[in-house]
N, C-alpha and C positions, 0 to 999 in steps of 0.2 A: 182666686179670681173675684175679682166684682162681681156677683150673682151668681155665681155658683158654687160650688162647695169646696168648703177649705180642703189645699193643698198637703198631703202627708206627705212629707220630707223622709225618706226610707236612708239608713245611715248604712253607707258603701263597709261592706263585711273587708278588716285589714285581710291584705296579699296572703299573709303568716297564718292565720285563723282558716284561709280555703284551703290551703295546700295540702291538709289531710285528706280533706274532701276531693279532691281532686284526681288525688294519688290513688282515692278510693275506688272513684269513679274507673281511671284509667286503667285500674287492676281488672277491675268488674268486667269491663271489656274485654284484655286479653285475654280473660279466662270465657267467653264466653263465644271466643274466636273471628274477633273484631278489630284482627292483627287492622288492618286496613286504616283506623283509625289515626295510625301513629302519621308524624305530620310530615309530609311528603315534603318540605324544606329540612326536615330532621332525616330524611332518608337520604337527598339531596347529600345532605354536610358528609352524612357517613362515607358515601361514592366517595367524594372529593377527598379525605382524608383520607382512605384505601389507596388512590391514586396516587398521591405524591408521599405514600410511605417509602422510604426507604428500600430497594429491591437487594434483595441477598444476594450477595455475591457467589461467581460462579463457582461452586463449589468448597471445601475449602484454599483451594489455592485460587489467586486473582490474577493470574498471569497469563487466561485464558487458555490454560489447559494446555500446558508445553510437555507431559509426559505423554500424552494421547498423540504425541507428534514427533516422541521417543528421541527427547531432550532429557537430560536429567535435572536441567535446571531452567528455571525462565533465561530469555535473552534480556541483559543487558541491556536498556536503553541508550541510545548512543548520545553525545553531547551534540549540542545546537553549534554548529559551524558556523564560527564569521562570516560575514560576508565577503568573498572574495571577487580579483577578477583575475582569469583566466588570463597566463602570458603567452604568447604566440611567438612565433619566429618569425621575422624579420624576412623580408623576399625584397631579393635583386630588383625590381620592379617599383619600391617601396610600399607594397601590398602588403599583407600580410594572410600567413600561413598556417593552417589550423597547426596546433602539436598536438606530437605525439605520446602518449601515456601509455604504459603499462601499471602505472600504479599513481598514486594521489601523493603529492609530497606533505603528509600530515603526522603530526604526532600525537593526534585522537585516538584512542583504543579501538580501530575499524578495520575492516575489510566491508569489501562492495561485490556484490551478487549479480552475474550478468548471465545475460542468454542469451543464446542464437538460435534463427531462423523462424523459430514461429514453428515448428513441426510434433514436437511432442503434445501427445493427446491424452495426461495425465489428467482425467475430471478436480479432481482435490486437490489439484497445486493451489488454484484459490480459495479453496476454504482454509488450506493451511497458512499464508499469505494472508489475509484476512485475521486468520487466532490471533495469531504471532505478531499481526503486525509489523510483516518484514519486506522491508523496500530492497524490492527489485529492480533491474534494466534488462528488457527487454530490446534485442536489435533484432529488426524482423528482416527478411526477405519476404515481397509480395510472392513472389510464384509460389513459393510453402506457406504463408499466413494467410494467402488470403480467403479463403474458405473458411478461415476463421477466425477474420478480423473481430466478433464480437465477444470473444473470450477474452481478447484484450482490449476490449476497452472495457470489459470488468475489473481486470485487472487497474488498468489506468485509475478507473474509479476508488483502487485501494491505493493509489499513490504512487504504484510501478512507474518507471521511467520506460518512454517506448522509443526511441531510438533506430536509425538507419544503417543496415545493412544490405542495401543496393534490391536491383528487382527482382533479377536472376539469375545469384550469385556466381557471379562469373572470375575468373582471373583478373583482377582489376590494371598490374601490373604488366606492361609494355603494350597497351591496347591503346589507338589512340586517344585524341582529347577527345575527340566528338562522341566515342560509345563508351568512355568514362564517366563523360558527367550524363550522359542520357541514363547510363545505370543508375548514378545518384540521383541526379533531380529527379527524374522518374519517379523513383520511390520516396520524394520530399513529398512530388505533388499526389501519390497513391494515398500517404498517412495522411493528407490536410483532408483529399477527400471523405476516406475509409471514418479518419477519427477526430479529425480538426485540429488535425497540432502540423507543424511543422519544426522536425528534429537537428535537434543540436548538436548534436553527437555521431561520431560515425564508426563505423568496423568495418574493414575493406572484408570479405570474403577469405579464410585462411590465411587471412594478417597480411596479403601482399598486396602492395601498394611502391610508388613510384612519383617521381616531383609533380607529372601529369597527376594523377590521383588528387595531391595537397592541391594542384590549382582549379582542379573541375569542382571539388567537394567545396575549396571553398568561395565559386561562384555558386554552388547550389545553395549558401548557408550555414554551413557546417562550420563548427570552433574549435573543433577538437576530434580527434582520431582515438579511438578508444582498442587497445591494445590487452594483454593479461601479464600477467606474471607467475598465475597457479592457475593451472585446469583439475577441471575433476572429470579422470578418464576413466574407464571398465573397473580397470584395476584398480587405481589409488589416485590419492590425491598429489598431481606433478608438477613441480616444479623449476620454472627459469635461473638463468644468472649463477648457476651451484647453489642457488639457497634451498634448504634445509624443511625449511617450518615457514607458517606465514608470518609476516611482519604487517604494522601500521599501516594501512594507504596501501595494501596487496591489493589488483583488480583480481578479481575468478570467474574465470570463462566456466560455466558448469558444463560442460558438452555431453553430448549424445555420447547412452547408452546402446548402441546395435548390440552387442556380443550378450552382454547380461540380464539382461532385460529388466535392469533395474528400472522403477520409477524416476519419474521427475523429483517428486518428493524424495524419496531414498537418499539420491546422491545431491539432494537439497542438506539435507541433516548430517550426512556425512560431513560435510564442507562444516555445517555450523558448532558441530563438536568438534571439529579441530581447533576450527577459532576458539571455543570456550575454554579450552585446553589453556591456551596461547592469554588471556584475560579478553579476547576481544572480542567486539559485536559487531554489527553488523550495522553499514550506515547507508545513504541515499544515496549515489552515485552524483546525481544532477546536485546535487546541494553542494556541490565541493566542487566541482567546474560551471 
C-alpha cells in the first residue's frame, strides 16, 4: 500500500496438502474426548439416513404373522372387482325394491364374512382384522351394539363395512309398515349419529322379511338385503341349498357361539381354513354390491 509496509502475499496451500493435517487434528480431538467437534450437519445427515433406511420385514414372513392367528399359509389377496351396478327387482308401482341375496354372482375366488348384532366382546378380533387385513361386514343392532360403537369405529377405520340390522332385532315379517320402517330407518339414523354413515345393505333379523319389509327398507335408503349361504355354527360350518362346501361368491354368517365358548377369532379362523382348502380367499362385500 502507498506509504506503508509492502504487502506480503501468502500462497494458499492446496486442499490436498491440508487433508493429512486436518485428519490428524480431528483424530487428536477425538482422542482427547472432544466428540462434540463432529459437525452437527454431519450428525443430522446420519440421523436422516437412519430414518430412511428400509425397515426390516416383520420376521421371516411378510404377511403380518398369519401363523400367529392359526393359519398354515397367508390369505391370498382378493382380486380387484370391476365396477358393478346392483340389479334391482322391479316393483309393480314402478319403483325398485332391494334385491335379496345369499351369495354374490361372481367367478372371483372369494367368499364374504359377515357378523350380526355386535354382541361379541372378543378384544383381539380388531388386531386380527388389522394384521390379516381381513375384509369383514358387520350388521349392527343398536340395542345390542349401542354401548360398543367405539369398537366398531375402530373396525371401520380398518376397512370393515358397517351395515343395518334394525334397532331392536325384532322379527319383521308380519309387522305393519310403520313398525318395520321405524326399525330400519331408526337404525339408519343411529348409525349416522354414532358413526357418520348411512348403510346401503340390510340383514333382517333371523332372515325373516316380507314385501312390506322390502318397501320399508327401500324408503330407508337400503339397496340390498344380505342373507347367507353358509353359517358358522358352534358345531361346524353349515350350508344351505344342499351345498356341502364353500363356493365362490358365498356369503358366510359367522354366527354366535353360546354353547362351546369359542371366541370370534376361533370361529373366523375355522371359516378361513375351509376357504383356503377350497382355494378361496375373503373379499369385501361392499366392493361387489
